[in-house]
TORLUM-495371 format. One record per residue (C-alpha): x, y, z; residue in one letter. Coordinates in steps of 0.1 Angstrom, whole numbers, plus 5000, padded with zeros to 4 digits. Layout:
<pts>
{pt {X,Y,Z},"a"}
...
</pts>
This chain:
<pts>
{pt {2993,1802,1119},"m"}
{pt {2961,1824,1110},"k"}
{pt {2932,1828,1134},"c"}
{pt {2903,1812,1117},"p"}
{pt {2881,1834,1134},"y"}
{pt {2892,1874,1131},"c"}
{pt {2920,1866,1106},"g"}
{pt {2946,1876,1134},"y"}
{pt {2979,1864,1115},"p"}
{pt {2994,1848,1143},"e"}
{pt {2983,1821,1171},"t"}
{pt {2998,1807,1201},"n"}
{pt {3002,1768,1205},"v"}
{pt {2986,1755,1240},"i"}
{pt {2990,1720,1235},"d"}
{pt {3008,1696,1212},"s"}
{pt {3001,1659,1211},"r"}
{pt {3014,1631,1192},"e"}
{pt {2979,1610,1182},"s"}
{pt {2977,1577,1189},"s"}
{pt {2988,1563,1152},"d"}
{pt {3018,1582,1155},"g"}
{pt {3013,1599,1122},"l"}
{pt {2997,1628,1131},"s"}
{pt {3006,1662,1159},"v"}
{pt {2977,1675,1173},"r"}
{pt {2980,1711,1183},"r"}
{pt {2956,1732,1202},"r"}
{pt {2957,1768,1193},"r"}
{pt {2948,1801,1210},"e"}
{pt {2941,1837,1192},"c"}
{pt {2960,1864,1212},"p"}
{pt {2934,1892,1198},"k"}
{pt {2900,1871,1202},"c"}
{pt {2913,1843,1227},"k"}
{pt {2892,1820,1211},"r"}
{pt {2906,1785,1203},"r"}
{pt {2908,1759,1179},"f"}
{pt {2928,1726,1171},"t"}
{pt {2948,1719,1141},"t"}
{pt {2966,1688,1129},"y"}
{pt {3000,1684,1115},"e"}
{pt {3007,1650,1090},"r"}
{pt {3035,1637,1071},"i"}
{pt {3029,1648,1032},"e"}
{pt {3025,1617,1010},"t"}
{pt {3040,1618,0979},"n"}
{pt {3024,1595,0960},"v"}
{pt {3007,1601,0921},"i"}
{pt {2976,1583,0914},"v"}
{pt {2969,1568,0879},"i"}
{pt {2936,1568,0872},"k"}
{pt {2915,1545,0844},"k"}
{pt {2918,1571,0820},"d"}
{pt {2956,1575,0824},"g"}
{pt {2956,1608,0842},"r"}
{pt {2979,1614,0867},"r"}
{pt {2968,1633,0901},"e"}
{pt {2984,1633,0937},"a"}
{pt {2968,1614,0960},"f"}
{pt {2943,1633,0981},"d"}
{pt {2941,1614,1018},"r"}
{pt {2906,1637,1019},"q"}
{pt {2890,1619,0988},"k"}
{pt {2899,1585,1005},"l"}
{pt {2887,1595,1039},"f"}
{pt {2851,1607,1025},"n"}
{pt {2848,1574,0996},"g"}
{pt {2858,1552,1030},"v"}
{pt {2832,1575,1054},"q"}
{pt {2803,1568,1029},"k"}
{pt {2808,1532,1028},"a"}
{pt {2805,1530,1062},"c"}
{pt {2775,1554,1068},"e"}
{pt {2751,1543,1091},"k"}
{pt {2770,1514,1107},"r"}
{pt {2780,1508,1138},"p"}
{pt {2819,1516,1128},"i"}
{pt {2837,1539,1152},"p"}
{pt {2854,1570,1133},"m"}
{pt {2887,1556,1150},"e"}
{pt {2884,1524,1130},"d"}
{pt {2876,1543,1098},"i"}
{pt {2911,1571,1105},"e"}
{pt {2930,1535,1111},"k"}
{pt {2919,1523,1081},"l"}
{pt {2928,1556,1061},"v"}
{pt {2958,1555,1077},"n"}
{pt {2968,1517,1070},"d"}
{pt {2961,1525,1030},"v"}
{pt {2980,1557,1035},"e"}
{pt {3012,1540,1050},"m"}
{pt {3006,1511,1023},"t"}
{pt {3010,1532,0993},"l"}
{pt {3039,1552,1008},"r"}
{pt {3055,1520,1009},"a"}
{pt {3045,1506,0973},"r"}
{pt {3064,1537,0958},"g"}
{pt {3063,1571,0937},"q"}
{pt {3029,1559,0914},"e"}
{pt {3002,1537,0925},"v"}
{pt {2970,1532,0903},"s"}
{pt {2937,1539,0918},"s"}
{pt {2927,1502,0908},"r"}
{pt {2955,1489,0932},"e"}
{pt {2941,1517,0958},"i"}
{pt {2902,1507,0953},"g"}
{pt {2917,1466,0959},"n"}
{pt {2935,1477,0989},"i"}
{pt {2905,1495,1006},"v"}
{pt {2881,1466,0995},"m"}
{pt {2902,1443,1012},"k"}
{pt {2901,1463,1047},"k"}
{pt {2871,1465,1042},"l"}
{pt {2858,1432,1040},"k"}
{pt {2872,1425,1075},"k"}
{pt {2861,1454,1090},"l"}
{pt {2824,1450,1083},"d"}
{pt {2809,1434,1051},"k"}
{pt {2780,1460,1041},"i"}
{pt {2804,1486,1042},"a"}
{pt {2823,1463,1020},"y"}
{pt {2797,1459,0996},"i"}
{pt {2785,1498,0994},"r"}
{pt {2822,1507,0981},"f"}
{pt {2827,1478,0959},"a"}
{pt {2793,1489,0946},"s"}
{pt {2805,1522,0934},"v"}
{pt {2841,1509,0930},"y"}
{pt {2831,1484,0904},"k"}
{pt {2807,1505,0890},"e"}
{pt {2779,1479,0896},"f"}
{pt {2753,1484,0865},"a"}
{pt {2727,1463,0876},"d"}
{pt {2716,1439,0907},"i"}
{pt {2730,1406,0893},"d"}
{pt {2764,1422,0898},"d"}
{pt {2754,1427,0938},"f"}
{pt {2745,1390,0936},"r"}
{pt {2774,1378,0922},"n"}
{pt {2794,1402,0949},"e"}
{pt {2768,1387,0976},"l"}
{pt {2780,1350,0964},"s"}
{pt {2818,1359,0964},"k"}
{pt {2818,1370,0998},"l"}
{pt {2790,1346,1017},"s"}
{pt {2809,1321,0996},"g"}
{pt {2782,1302,0979},"k"}
{pt {2783,1300,0936},"k"}
</pts>
């Protein structure tokens, strides 16, 4: 692996550890030239194709999912480990479902998990995912969430 600091083409692995979820390997590396250290993560590649609302198909992007969930959880008392676990759970669910999954299915899986994790994060995510147009859309979703009609 190339050093991100000096660009030297080889680095030494100092330490390797499996992550707590067992889905990735964390490696501490050191550059023999500049002696700086950095961390890399190795994870299983997900070969899932996402079918978008307009019919386009694109490769599943874990980082895109992570960014969306993280944005919904912003300024909430949710540990980063919980966000990582949620994204890992969604990714594993998608892998189990097969080669192609609709973006609608992904959104529904995320909303179900966010609803259990944090209701505010759920509403934030739902407002973007369901494309709320006005305050009435928020009221309707809040009514469903609180069990009131």
